[in-house]
C-alpha positions in Angstrom: 155.1 61.4 91.5 152.2 59.3 92.4 151.0 61.7 95.1 151.0 64.6 92.4 148.7 62.7 90.2 146.4 61.7 93.0 146.0 65.3 94.0 145.1 66.5 90.3 142.9 63.7 90.0 141.1 64.7 93.4 140.8 68.4 92.3 139.5 67.2 88.8 136.8 65.3 90.5 136.2 68.3 92.8 135.8 70.9 90.1 133.4 68.3 88.0 131.4 67.9 90.8 131.0 71.6 91.4 129.9 72.2 88.0 127.3 69.0 88.0 125.7 70.1 91.3 123.8 72.7 90.3 121.8 70.5 87.8 120.7 68.3 90.7 120.4 70.8 93.3 116.8 70.2 94.7 114.2 73.2 94.6 112.3 73.7 97.9 109.0 74.6 98.6 109.2 77.4 101.0 105.6 78.2 101.8 102.2 78.0 100.7 99.6 80.4 100.5 95.6 80.1 99.9 93.4 83.0 98.7 89.8 82.0 98.1 87.2 84.3 96.5 83.5 83.5 95.8 84.0 81.6 92.4 87.8 80.9 92.4 90.3 80.1 94.8 94.1 80.9 94.2 97.1 78.5 95.8 100.6 80.1 95.3 103.8 77.7 96.2 106.4 80.0 97.2 109.8 78.3 95.8 113.6 78.8 96.1 114.2 78.4 92.3 112.2 78.7 89.2 109.8 75.5 89.2 109.9 72.8 86.4 106.3 71.3 86.4 103.5 69.1 84.8 100.1 68.3 86.1 96.7 66.7 85.2 93.6 66.1 86.6 91.8 63.1 88.1 88.4 62.1 88.9 86.4 60.2 91.4 87.2 61.6 93.6 88.4 65.0 92.0 92.1 66.0 92.2 94.7 68.1 90.7 98.2 66.7 90.5 101.2 68.5 90.4 104.6 67.3 89.5 107.5 69.5 90.4 111.0 68.3 89.1 114.1 68.4 91.2 112.1 69.4 94.4 112.2 68.5 98.0 109.4 67.9 100.8 110.4 71.0 102.6 107.1 71.9 104.2 104.4 70.0 105.8 101.3 70.1 103.3 99.1 68.7 106.1 99.6 72.1 108.6 98.4 74.1 105.3 94.8 75.0 106.2 92.6 74.9 103.0 90.1 77.9 102.7 87.1 78.5 100.6 84.6 76.2 99.1 86.7 74.6 95.9 89.7 73.2 98.0 89.3 70.1 100.5 93.1 70.0 101.2 96.7 69.7 100.0 99.0 66.7 100.5 102.0 64.7 99.2 101.5 61.6 96.7 104.4 59.3 95.3 106.3 61.1 92.6 106.5 59.5 89.0 110.0 61.0 88.8 113.3 60.6 91.1 114.3 64.1 93.1 110.9 65.0 92.5 107.7 66.2 94.7 104.1 65.5 93.7 101.5 67.8 95.3 98.0 66.7 95.3 94.9 69.2 95.7 91.9 67.4 96.7 88.9 69.2 95.4 85.5 69.5 96.2 84.0 69.2 93.1 85.3 69.2 89.2 86.9 72.4 88.6 88.9 74.2 85.9 92.7 75.4 86.5 95.1 77.9 85.3 98.6 77.2 86.4 101.7 79.4 85.6 105.1 80.4 86.9 106.0 83.9 88.1 109.5 85.2 88.3 111.0 87.3 91.6 109.6 90.6 91.9 109.5 93.1 95.0 109.3 91.2 98.3 108.1 87.7 96.5 110.6 85.1 95.3 109.9 82.2 92.6 106.3 81.2 92.5 103.9 78.6 91.1 100.4 79.9 91.1 97.5 77.8 90.7 94.0 79.5 89.8 91.1 76.9 90.8 87.6 78.1 89.1 84.3 76.7 89.2 83.0 76.8 85.9 79.2 76.9 86.7 79.6 79.7 89.1 79.1 83.1 87.9 79.4 86.9 89.2 75.1 87.0 88.9 74.9 83.5 91.0 74.1 85.7 93.9 70.2 86.1 93.6 69.7 90.0 93.2 68.7 91.9 96.1 64.7 92.6 96.7 63.4 95.6 94.6 61.3 98.1 96.7 57.5 98.8 95.5 58.6 102.3 95.2 59.0 103.5 91.4 61.8 105.6 91.8 64.9 103.2 91.7 68.0 103.5 93.7 71.4 104.6 92.4 73.7 102.0 92.5 77.3 102.7 93.1 80.0 100.0 92.8 82.8 100.5 95.0 85.9 98.9 94.0 88.7 98.2 96.8 91.9 98.2 94.6 94.3 95.1 95.1 93.7 92.1 97.2 94.7 88.7 97.9 98.0 87.7 96.3 98.3 91.2 95.0 98.9 93.5 97.9 99.7 96.9 96.1 101.9 99.4 97.4 103.5 98.5 100.8 104.3 101.4 103.4 107.6 101.6 105.5 105.9 100.2 108.4 104.6 97.0 106.2 101.2 98.5 105.7 99.4 97.1 102.7 97.4 99.0 100.4 94.9 96.4 100.0 94.1 96.4 103.7 93.7 100.3 103.5 91.6 100.1 100.3 89.1 97.5 101.6 88.7 99.2 105.0 87.9 102.7 103.3 85.8 100.8 100.3 83.8 99.2 103.3 83.1 102.9 105.0 82.3 104.3 101.7 79.5 101.4 101.1 78.0 102.0 104.7 77.7 106.1 104.0 76.2 105.2 100.3 73.8 102.7 101.8 72.4 105.8 104.5 72.1 108.3 101.8 68.9 108.7 100.3 68.5 107.1 96.8 71.8 105.4 96.8 72.9 101.8 97.3 76.5 100.6 97.0 78.0 97.2 96.0 81.4 95.8 96.8 83.6 94.3 93.6 85.4 92.3 96.1 83.8 91.5 99.8 87.0 90.1 101.4 90.9 89.6 100.9 91.0 88.1 97.5 92.5 88.9 94.0 89.8 90.0 91.5 91.7 90.8 87.9 91.5 94.3 86.6 89.3 93.6 83.4 86.8 91.9 85.8 85.9 94.7 88.1 84.0 96.7 85.7 82.3 93.4 84.8 81.1 92.7 88.1 79.8 96.5 88.2 78.2 95.7 85.0 76.4 92.8 86.2 75.2 94.6 89.4 74.0 97.2 87.1 75.7 99.7 88.5 75.3 103.6 87.7 78.6 104.4 88.7 82.0 102.6 89.5 84.6 104.3 92.0 87.9 102.3 92.6 89.7 103.1 96.0 93.6 103.1 95.8 96.7 104.6 97.8 99.5 105.6 95.8 103.5 104.9 96.4 106.6 106.5 94.8 110.5 105.5 94.8 111.0 108.5 97.6 109.2 109.1 100.6 108.6 112.7 99.9 105.4 112.7 97.6 102.1 112.6 99.5 98.4 113.8 98.8 95.3 112.7 97.2 94.3 112.8 93.6 91.2 111.6 91.2 91.7 109.7 87.9 89.3 109.3 84.9 90.2 107.5 81.3 92.4 109.0 79.0 90.8 109.4 75.5 93.6 107.5 73.8 92.5 104.3 76.2 88.9 104.9 75.4 89.9 104.5 71.6 91.9 101.5 72.1 88.7 99.9 74.3 86.2 100.7 71.4 88.1 98.8 69.0 88.4 95.7 71.3 84.6 95.8 72.1 83.8 96.3 68.4 85.4 92.8 67.8 83.7 91.3 71.0 80.4 91.1 69.0 79.0 88.8 71.9 79.2 91.4 74.5 77.5 94.2 72.5 74.1 93.5 73.2 74.9 93.8 76.9 76.3 97.2 76.3 74.0 98.3 73.7 70.7 96.5 74.7 68.6 95.6 71.5 70.7 97.7 69.4 73.7 95.5 70.0 71.6 92.4 68.7 70.5 94.1 65.8 74.2 95.0 64.9 75.0 91.4 65.8 73.0 90.2 62.9 74.4 92.6 60.2 78.1 92.2 60.5 78.9 94.7 57.7 77.3 97.4 59.7 80.5 97.6 62.1 80.6 101.3 61.7 77.2 101.7 63.4 78.5 99.9 66.4 81.4 102.1 66.7 79.2 105.1 66.4 77.0 103.9 69.4 80.2 102.7 71.5 81.7 106.0 70.9 78.6 107.9 71.9 78.4 105.8 75.0 82.4 106.2 75.7 81.9 110.1 75.3 79.1 110.2 77.8 81.0 108.0 80.4 83.9 110.0 80.1 82.1 113.3 80.1 80.2 112.2 83.4 83.3 110.8 84.9 85.2 114.3 84.4 82.0 116.2 86.0 82.1 114.0 88.9 85.7 114.1 89.4 85.9 117.8 89.4 83.3 117.5 92.8 85.7 114.5 94.0 88.5 116.8 94.0 86.8 119.5 95.8 85.2 117.3 98.5 88.6 115.5 99.1 90.4 118.5 99.3 88.5 119.5 102.4 89.4 116.6 104.2 93.5 115.8 103.1 95.9 117.1 101.0 95.6 116.7 97.4 98.9 115.8 95.2 97.1 116.5 92.1 94.4 120.0 92.4 92.7 118.7 89.1 91.3 115.8 87.8 94.0 113.4 85.9 93.8 111.3 82.9 95.4 107.8 82.6 95.5 104.5 80.8 93.8 102.7 83.7 91.9 99.4 83.0 89.3 99.4 85.9 88.2 102.4 84.1 87.8 101.3 80.6 84.0 100.6 80.6 82.2 102.5 77.9 78.9 102.4 79.6 79.7 103.0 83.2 81.3 106.4 84.5 84.3 105.4 86.6 86.6 107.2 88.7 90.1 106.2 90.5 90.7 107.8 93.9 94.2 107.9 95.1 93.4 108.4 98.8 97.2 109.1 99.5 100.8 107.9 99.2 101.5 104.6 101.1 105.4 105.5 100.8 105.0 108.8 102.6 105.6 107.7 106.4 103.3 110.4 108.1 100.5 109.9 105.6 100.6 105.9 105.7 99.9 106.5 109.4 97.2 108.6 108.6 95.7 106.3 105.8 95.7 103.6 108.8 93.6 105.8 111.1 90.0 105.2 111.3 89.1 108.7 111.8 90.9 109.8 108.7 89.3 107.0 106.6 86.3 108.1 107.8 86.5 111.6 106.8 87.8 110.3 103.2 84.6 108.3 102.9 82.4 110.8 103.9 84.0 113.0 101.3 83.6 110.8 98.3 80.2 110.1 99.4 79.3 113.4 99.4 80.8 114.1 96.2 78.8 111.4 94.5 75.6 112.6 96.2 76.4 116.3 94.9 76.8 114.9 91.3 73.5 113.1 90.9 71.7 116.2 92.8 73.0 118.0 89.8 73.0 115.6 87.2 70.0 113.4 88.1 69.0 110.2 86.2 65.2 109.8 85.4 63.6 107.7 87.5 65.8 107.9 90.6 65.0 109.3 93.9 67.5 112.5 93.1 65.5 113.2 89.9 62.1 113.1 91.8 64.0 115.9 94.4 64.3 118.7 91.2 62.0 121.5 92.6 60.9 122.7 89.1 61.1 121.6 85.3 63.9 123.6 85.0 67.3 123.1 84.3 70.6 125.5 84.5 73.1 124.6 82.0 76.6 123.6 83.3 80.1 123.4 82.0 80.5 120.5 79.4 76.6 120.0 79.0 74.9 119.7 75.5 71.4 119.6 74.6 71.1 116.0 73.7 72.6 114.8 77.1 69.9 117.4 78.8 67.3 115.5 76.8 68.4 112.0 77.7 68.6 113.2 81.4 65.2 114.3 81.5 63.5 111.5 79.2 62.6 113.9 76.6 63.7 114.7 73.0 66.2 117.5 71.4 63.8 118.5 69.2 61.0 119.2 72.3 63.7 121.0 74.1 64.6 123.4 71.6 60.5 123.9 70.8 60.0 124.4 74.6 62.6 127.2 74.7 62.5 128.5 71.3 65.8 127.7 70.3 67.3 127.9 67.0 70.5 126.3 67.5 71.9 123.4 69.6 74.5 125.9 71.2 74.1 126.5 74.7 75.7 128.9 77.4 77.0 128.2 80.8 74.3 129.3 83.3 71.4 129.4 80.7 67.8 128.2 82.0 65.8 125.7 80.1 62.1 124.6 80.4 61.8 121.2 80.5 58.8 120.0 78.5 
């Protein structure tokens, strides 16, 4: 009898222990990854479970202190090498709570930080992400490149390597990251553009670090880019699809972005020059800002489409195309109303044979040459006034191409619609493809 009661008591204790144990189970820091960029550094703590955390800053010296509840010291932080100019080192300190771990990030200066947890997704488990940012740094902090004495300016092409840093993009069957392929191709595109008369390239990222999709067009604008080309590599749930494609912004996304820019009045001057500053002083005239932004967006999308046709044609000569015509989608990197923008999918990482192809120097070179050729051809046909390409026009005549209007042609040659109509004895604004216009 006594033994039966004792047995039941032990069983009850074991059952209660099993129920209570998960509450006190310790989380573990499995690894730490650091991704520095020119003006920020991302630190990622990979954890075995969802983190429960709090944090605060200290000064003299500058530190960020993070307390992780119910977490063990499972790795040596002293073995984690600090990278970049913002972070000095990582170390442990005495925790405030029992069964907790205190992590200290020793900083090189006073910084801002964004800290958030991410749930498991794909190859990653639970993560605590720390984004350190230098509030004093800016995209334009880098001194501008010297301007040539030649009055004809170079076209500036922003080349955007998709993904980067913490964001690997698509991952091929062999483990190849999209971020690696896009950066390698982007570097080659930059080299070819820099060796093309009248053009100069800038990269939106110059290393393996993450740049937010919204910031990429901002970088292009800061660099005064005439065009943004974003390089990517596609993926699908099955290995069969393959081939490249070219994408422009959809009109639905364009209309949404116009609405957002209307509300961001402090940035309208940046987009619309002097007109933007006037509008800021007259809050009741939002309709005028909307009209100007709509015109700018229409021009951007129209230019993007004309270039996308040339891009598809050039790429189809060096690789298989998954889509034989330009595609439109709601893509954040293409949303700028003042910069024509394209996204180029160079192939499918999920296709084993195409993954191998995209990793090869020779194939990357062919793609880079094709992309550069399409850009050069577009600006030869549609030159911007004051550029080298415009100076190469053999005569002051213009052959009308599909999608062109009098206002657009007038803008290209720095003249007016009235002057064009007068010089060509036109009685209406209607144009025909192939029609030859004399430029006043």
